[in-house]
N, CA, C and O atoms as a MOPAC input file, in Angstrom:
PM7 MOZYME 1SCF
protein

 N    176.94300 1   205.37300 1    86.46100 1
 C    175.59400 1   205.58500 1    85.98000 1
 C    175.58100 1   205.75800 1    84.45500 1
 O    174.69500 1   205.23100 1    83.78300 1
 N    176.54900 1   206.48500 1    83.91100 1
 C    176.58900 1   206.66500 1    82.46600 1
 C    176.90400 1   205.36400 1    81.74100 1
 O    176.44400 1   205.14600 1    80.62000 1
 N    177.68000 1   204.50900 1    82.37500 1
 C    177.96400 1   203.20600 1    81.77900 1
 C    176.69600 1   202.37400 1    81.70500 1
 O    176.48000 1   201.64000 1    80.74000 1
 N    175.86300 1   202.48900 1    82.72000 1
 C    174.59300 1   201.76100 1    82.70700 1
 C    173.68800 1   202.27200 1    81.59600 1
 O    172.97300 1   201.48700 1    80.97300 1
 N    173.70800 1   203.57600 1    81.34100 1
 C    172.90500 1   204.12300 1    80.24400 1
 C    173.43500 1   203.68700 1    78.88200 1
 O    172.66400 1   203.49000 1    77.94300 1
 N    174.75100 1   203.53600 1    78.77800 1
 C    175.35200 1   203.10700 1    77.51300 1
 C    174.94900 1   201.70300 1    77.11900 1
 O    174.89800 1   201.38200 1    75.93100 1
 N    174.66300 1   200.86600 1    78.09100 1
 C    174.38800 1   199.46200 1    77.80200 1
 C    172.90300 1   199.16200 1    77.67100 1
 O    172.53400 1   198.00000 1    77.50200 1
 N    172.04300 1   200.16700 1    77.74200 1
 C    170.61800 1   199.90200 1    77.56500 1
 C    170.33400 1   199.58400 1    76.10300 1
 O    171.09200 1   199.96500 1    75.21100 1
 N    169.24400 1   198.88800 1    75.87800 1
 C    168.89900 1   198.50400 1    74.50700 1
 C    168.57000 1   199.72400 1    73.65300 1
 O    168.82500 1   199.72700 1    72.44900 1
 N    168.00700 1   200.75500 1    74.26700 1
 C    167.69600 1   201.96900 1    73.51600 1
 C    168.97100 1   202.67200 1    73.04700 1
 O    169.03300 1   203.13700 1    71.90900 1
 N    169.97500 1   202.75300 1    73.89900 1
 C    171.24500 1   203.38100 1    73.52200 1
 C    171.95500 1   202.56600 1    72.44800 1
 O    172.56200 1   203.13000 1    71.53800 1
 N    171.88300 1   201.27100 1    72.54900 1
 C    172.50300 1   200.41200 1    71.53500 1
 C    171.78600 1   200.58100 1    70.20100 1
 O    172.42600 1   200.62700 1    69.15000 1
 N    170.45000 1   200.67400 1    70.24200 1
 C    169.67700 1   200.86600 1    69.01700 1
 C    170.04300 1   202.18600 1    68.34800 1
 O    170.23700 1   202.23200 1    67.13300 1
 N    170.14000 1   203.26300 1    69.13300 1
 C    170.49600 1   204.57000 1    68.56500 1
 C    171.91200 1   204.53200 1    67.99900 1
 O    172.17000 1   205.11000 1    66.94300 1
 N    172.81600 1   203.87000 1    68.67700 1
 C    174.19900 1   203.82700 1    68.22100 1
 C    174.42800 1   202.95300 1    67.01000 1
 O    175.28900 1   203.25800 1    66.18500 1
 N    173.67600 1   201.86900 1    66.88200 1
 C    173.92600 1   200.91800 1    65.80300 1
 C    173.00100 1   201.07200 1    64.60400 1
 O    173.31300 1   200.58900 1    63.51600 1
 N    171.88400 1   201.73200 1    64.78800 1
 C    170.93800 1   201.89000 1    63.68700 1
 C    171.46200 1   202.90200 1    62.67600 1
 O    172.11000 1   203.88500 1    63.03500 1
 N    171.17400 1   202.64300 1    61.42300 1
 C    171.62800 1   203.53500 1    60.36400 1
 C    170.83700 1   204.83900 1    60.35500 1
 O    171.38700 1   205.89300 1    60.03600 1
 N    169.54700 1   204.77800 1    60.70500 1
 C    168.67500 1   205.94300 1    60.59600 1
 C    168.28600 1   206.56300 1    61.92900 1
 O    167.76600 1   207.67800 1    61.93600 1
 N    168.50900 1   205.90300 1    63.04500 1
 C    168.02900 1   206.41600 1    64.33200 1
 C    168.72600 1   207.71600 1    64.71900 1
 O    168.05900 1   208.69100 1    65.06900 1
 N    170.03200 1   207.74500 1    64.66400 1
 C    170.76100 1   208.94800 1    65.07700 1
 C    170.45000 1   210.14600 1    64.17700 1
 O    170.17200 1   211.22600 1    64.69700 1
 N    170.48500 1   209.99800 1    62.84500 1
 C    170.13700 1   211.16300 1    62.00900 1
 C    168.68900 1   211.61500 1    62.18500 1
 O    168.40800 1   212.81300 1    62.13900 1
 N    167.76400 1   210.67100 1    62.38600 1
 C    166.36600 1   211.05200 1    62.58900 1
 C    166.18900 1   211.79300 1    63.90900 1
 O    165.46900 1   212.78900 1    63.97200 1
 N    166.84200 1   211.31200 1    64.95900 1
 C    166.76600 1   212.00500 1    66.24600 1
 C    167.41700 1   213.38200 1    66.17100 1
 O    166.91900 1   214.34100 1    66.75900 1
 N    168.50700 1   213.47500 1    65.46100 1
 C    169.18100 1   214.76300 1    65.30900 1
 C    168.31000 1   215.74300 1    64.52700 1
 O    168.25400 1   216.92700 1    64.85900 1
 N    167.63400 1   215.25800 1    63.49600 1
 C    166.73200 1   216.12000 1    62.72500 1
 C    165.56200 1   216.59100 1    63.58800 1
 O    165.17900 1   217.75900 1    63.52700 1
 N    164.99500 1   215.68900 1    64.38800 1
 C    163.91600 1   216.07900 1    65.30500 1
 C    164.40500 1   217.11300 1    66.30900 1
 O    163.68200 1   218.05100 1    66.64400 1
 N    165.61500 1   216.94200 1    66.78100 1
 C    166.18100 1   217.87500 1    67.75500 1
 C    166.37100 1   219.26300 1    67.12900 1
 O    166.08600 1   220.27900 1    67.76400 1
 N    166.84000 1   219.29900 1    65.91300 1
 C    167.05700 1   220.57500 1    65.23000 1
 C    165.72700 1   221.26100 1    64.92700 1
 O    165.60700 1   222.47500 1    65.09700 1
 N    164.73500 1   220.50200 1    64.48400 1
 C    163.42400 1   221.08700 1    64.19700 1
 C    162.78800 1   221.63300 1    65.47000 1
 O    162.23600 1   222.73300 1    65.46700 1
 N    162.86200 1   220.87000 1    66.55700 1
 C    162.31700 1   221.34600 1    67.82500 1
 C    163.00200 1   222.60700 1    68.29900 1
 O    162.34700 1   223.53200 1    68.77900 1
 N    164.31100 1   222.65200 1    68.16800 1
 C    165.06400 1   223.83800 1    68.57800 1
 C    164.71300 1   225.03700 1    67.70500 1
 O    164.58800 1   226.15400 1    68.20700 1
 N    164.55500 1   224.81700 1    66.41400 1
 C    164.21100 1   225.91500 1    65.50900 1
 C    162.83300 1   226.48300 1    65.83000 1
 O    162.63800 1   227.69800 1    65.78600 1
 N    161.87900 1   225.61500 1    66.15300 1
 C    160.54000 1   226.09100 1    66.49700 1
 C    160.57000 1   226.89000 1    67.79100 1
 O    159.99700 1   227.97700 1    67.86200 1
 N    161.23000 1   226.36400 1    68.80800 1
 C    161.27900 1   227.05500 1    70.10300 1
 C    161.98400 1   228.40300 1    69.96900 1
 O    161.44900 1   229.42800 1    70.39100 1
 N    163.16600 1   228.40300 1    69.39200 1
 C    163.93300 1   229.65000 1    69.28400 1
 C    163.24100 1   230.62900 1    68.34000 1
 O    163.19500 1   231.82800 1    68.61800 1
 N    162.70900 1   230.13700 1    67.24500 1
 C    162.05500 1   231.02000 1    66.28200 1
 C    160.82700 1   231.70900 1    66.84500 1
 O    160.68500 1   232.92600 1    66.73200 1
 N    159.93700 1   230.93200 1    67.45300 1
 C    158.71100 1   231.53100 1    67.97700 1
 C    158.97000 1   232.42600 1    69.17600 1
 O    158.34900 1   233.48100 1    69.30600 1
 N    159.87900 1   232.02000 1    70.05400 1
 C    160.15700 1   232.85900 1    71.21900 1
 C    160.90500 1   234.13200 1    70.83500 1
 O    160.69900 1   235.17800 1    71.45000 1
 N    161.76500 1   234.05300 1    69.83300 1
 C    162.45100 1   235.27800 1    69.40600 1
 C    161.48300 1   236.21800 1    68.69500 1
 O    161.61400 1   237.43500 1    68.82300 1
 N    160.51900 1   235.68900 1    67.95400 1
 C    159.50400 1   236.54400 1    67.34400 1
 C    158.64500 1   237.21800 1    68.41200 1
 O    158.28800 1   238.38800 1    68.27500 1
 N    158.31500 1   236.48900 1    69.46600 1
 C    157.54700 1   237.08000 1    70.56500 1
 C    158.35200 1   238.17500 1    71.25400 1
 O    157.81200 1   239.22900 1    71.59000 1
 N    159.64300 1   237.92700 1    71.46500 1
 C    160.49200 1   238.93300 1    72.09700 1
 C    160.63200 1   240.17500 1    71.21900 1
 O    160.64100 1   241.29700 1    71.72500 1
 N    160.74100 1   239.97800 1    69.91600 1
 C    160.80200 1   241.12700 1    69.01600 1
 C    159.49800 1   241.91500 1    69.03900 1
 O    159.50900 1   243.14000 1    68.92200 1
 N    158.38300 1   241.22100 1    69.18800 1
 C    157.09500 1   241.90900 1    69.32400 1
 C    157.08000 1   242.74700 1    70.59800 1
 O    156.56800 1   243.86600 1    70.59200 1
 N    157.63000 1   242.22400 1    71.68300 1
 C    157.69600 1   242.98700 1    72.93000 1
 C    158.61200 1   244.20100 1    72.80300 1
 O    158.40600 1   245.20700 1    73.48200 1
 N    159.61900 1   244.11400 1    71.94100 1
 C    160.53700 1   245.23000 1    71.73600 1
 C    159.99200 1   246.28600 1    70.77700 1
 O    160.61000 1   247.33500 1    70.59700 1
 N    158.85000 1   246.02000 1    70.16500 1
 C    158.23000 1   247.02000 1    69.30400 1
 C    158.19800 1   246.67700 1    67.83200 1
 O    157.61200 1   247.42300 1    67.04700 1
 N    158.79500 1   245.59600 1    67.43700 1
 C    158.71400 1   245.16500 1    66.04700 1
 C    157.37000 1   244.47000 1    65.81900 1
 O    156.66500 1   244.16500 1    66.78100 1
 N    157.01700 1   244.22300 1    64.58500 1
 C    155.76000 1   243.55700 1    64.21200 1
 C    154.55800 1   244.29100 1    64.81400 1
 O    153.72700 1   243.67900 1    65.48500 1
 N    154.46800 1   245.59900 1    64.57300 1
 C    153.39800 1   246.39000 1    65.17500 1
 C    152.02000 1   245.99600 1    64.66800 1
 O    151.03500 1   246.16500 1    65.38700 1
 N    151.92700 1   245.48400 1    63.47200 1
 C    150.63000 1   245.11200 1    62.92800 1
 C    150.12500 1   243.75800 1    63.40200 1
 O    148.98400 1   243.39500 1    63.11600 1
 N    150.94200 1   243.01200 1    64.11300 1
 C    150.57800 1   241.66800 1    64.55900 1
 C    150.03100 1   241.74100 1    65.98000 1
 O    150.63300 1   242.35800 1    66.85900 1
 N    148.88800 1   241.10700 1    66.19200 1
 C    148.28000 1   241.09100 1    67.51900 1
 C    149.04700 1   240.12900 1    68.42800 1
 O    149.49100 1   239.06700 1    67.99200 1
 N    149.19400 1   240.51100 1    69.67900 1
 C    149.97200 1   239.69800 1    70.62000 1
 C    149.27800 1   238.37500 1    70.93600 1
 O    149.93400 1   237.42000 1    71.35100 1
 N    147.95200 1   238.30800 1    70.74500 1
 C    147.22800 1   237.06200 1    71.03200 1
 C    147.65700 1   235.91800 1    70.11800 1
 O    147.50000 1   234.74800 1    70.46600 1
 N    148.19100 1   236.25000 1    68.96700 1
 C    148.68400 1   235.20400 1    68.06400 1
 C    149.80700 1   234.42300 1    68.73200 1
 O    149.87800 1   233.19900 1    68.61600 1
 N    150.67700 1   235.13300 1    69.42900 1
 C    151.79400 1   234.46300 1    70.09300 1
 C    151.31700 1   233.63100 1    71.28000 1
 O    151.88700 1   232.57800 1    71.56700 1
 N    150.28300 1   234.09100 1    71.96600 1
 C    149.76500 1   233.29200 1    73.08100 1
 C    149.04300 1   232.04600 1    72.56700 1
 O    148.97400 1   231.03700 1    73.26900 1
 N    148.51000 1   232.10900 1    71.35600 1
 C    147.89300 1   230.91500 1    70.76800 1
 C    148.93900 1   229.88100 1    70.35900 1
 O    148.62200 1   228.69800 1    70.22600 1
 N    150.17400 1   230.31600 1    70.15900 1
 C    151.24200 1   229.40800 1    69.73300 1
 C    152.00500 1   228.78500 1    70.89800 1
 O    152.92800 1   228.00100 1    70.67700 1
 N    151.63600 1   229.11800 1    72.12700 1
 C    152.33600 1   228.56300 1    73.29300 1
 C    152.25300 1   227.03200 1    73.33600 1
 O    153.25900 1   226.39800 1    73.65300 1
 N    151.10000 1   226.40000 1    73.03400 1
 C    151.10300 1   224.92400 1    73.01400 1
 C    152.08400 1   224.33800 1    72.00000 1
 O    152.66500 1   223.28000 1    72.24400 1
 N    152.27100 1   225.00900 1    70.87700 1
 C    153.25000 1   224.54300 1    69.89000 1
 C    154.66900 1   224.65600 1    70.43900 1
 O    155.49600 1   223.77200 1    70.21100 1
 N    154.95300 1   225.73200 1    71.15600 1
 C    156.27800 1   225.90300 1    71.76100 1
 C    156.51400 1   224.83100 1    72.81700 1
 O    157.61000 1   224.27600 1    72.90300 1
 N    155.50000 1   224.53700 1    73.61600 1
 C    155.63700 1   223.49800 1    74.64900 1
 C    155.85500 1   222.13100 1    74.00400 1
 O    156.69200 1   221.35500 1    74.46300 1
 N    155.10500 1   221.83500 1    72.94100 1
 C    155.28000 1   220.55500 1    72.24900 1
 C    156.66900 1   220.45600 1    71.61800 1
 O    157.29800 1   219.39900 1    71.66500 1
 N    157.14400 1   221.54300 1    71.03300 1
 C    158.48400 1   221.54100 1    70.43400 1
 C    159.55700 1   221.39700 1    71.50100 1
 O    160.57000 1   220.73400 1    71.27700 1
 N    159.34000 1   222.01600 1    72.66700 1
 C    160.30200 1   221.86300 1    73.75500 1
 C    160.33100 1   220.41500 1    74.24700 1
 O    161.40300 1   219.87900 1    74.52700 1
 N    159.16600 1   219.78000 1    74.35200 1
 C    159.12300 1   218.36900 1    74.76700 1
 C    159.81400 1   217.48100 1    73.73500 1
 O    160.53500 1   216.55200 1    74.09700 1
 N    159.59500 1   217.76600 1    72.45000 1
 C    160.29300 1   217.02500 1    71.39100 1
 C    161.79500 1   217.21300 1    71.50900 1
 O    162.56500 1   216.26700 1    71.34500 1
 N    162.20300 1   218.43600 1    71.79200 1
 C    163.62200 1   218.73900 1    71.92300 1
 C    164.22300 1   218.03300 1    73.13500 1
 O    165.32900 1   217.49700 1    73.05900 1
 N    163.50100 1   218.03400 1    74.24600 1
 C    164.00100 1   217.37300 1    75.45500 1
 C    164.09600 1   215.86000 1    75.24900 1
 O    165.08200 1   215.23900 1    75.64700 1
 N    163.07900 1   215.27000 1    74.63000 1
 C    163.08500 1   213.82300 1    74.40800 1
 C    164.18500 1   213.41900 1    73.43300 1
 O    164.92500 1   212.46900 1    73.68800 1
 N    164.29300 1   214.13200 1    72.32600 1
 C    165.33400 1   213.77000 1    71.36100 1
 C    166.72400 1   214.05700 1    71.92200 1
 O    167.67000 1   213.32600 1    71.62800 1
 N    166.85700 1   215.10000 1    72.71700 1
 C    168.14600 1   215.38200 1    73.35100 1
 C    168.53800 1   214.30700 1    74.34100 1
 O    169.70700 1   213.93100 1    74.43100 1
 N    167.55600 1   213.80900 1    75.09000 1
 C    167.83300 1   212.71500 1    76.02400 1
 C    168.25900 1   211.46000 1    75.27700 1
 O    169.19000 1   210.77200 1    75.69500 1
 N    167.58400 1   211.16100 1    74.17500 1
 C    167.93800 1   209.97000 1    73.40900 1
 C    169.28700 1   210.12800 1    72.70100 1
 O    169.99400 1   209.14300 1    72.49000 1
 N    169.64000 1   211.34600 1    72.34100 1
 C    170.94900 1   211.56800 1    71.71900 1
 C    172.07600 1   211.48700 1    72.73300 1
 O    173.21400 1   211.18800 1    72.37200 1
 N    171.77300 1   211.74900 1    73.99800 1
 C    172.79800 1   211.73000 1    75.03200 1
 C    173.26600 1   210.31600 1    75.24700 1
 O    174.13600 1   210.07500 1    76.08400 1

């Protein structure tokens, strides 16, 4: 099955393109930074830090976390 994935045109494009792999890697890192950063800030809020910040701000950022996770999953799949 992995050999079949290696021979797809998308895998060949990522492997042979000069900019595809670095661009996908940058997208993967940005997505990971957004997910880990926002979720760790929310966890710190639950632990008692950021007392002046309302918790609703973090619930408003959930769509951004979901979008960053989807970006991370897609770029991770393409990097695989």
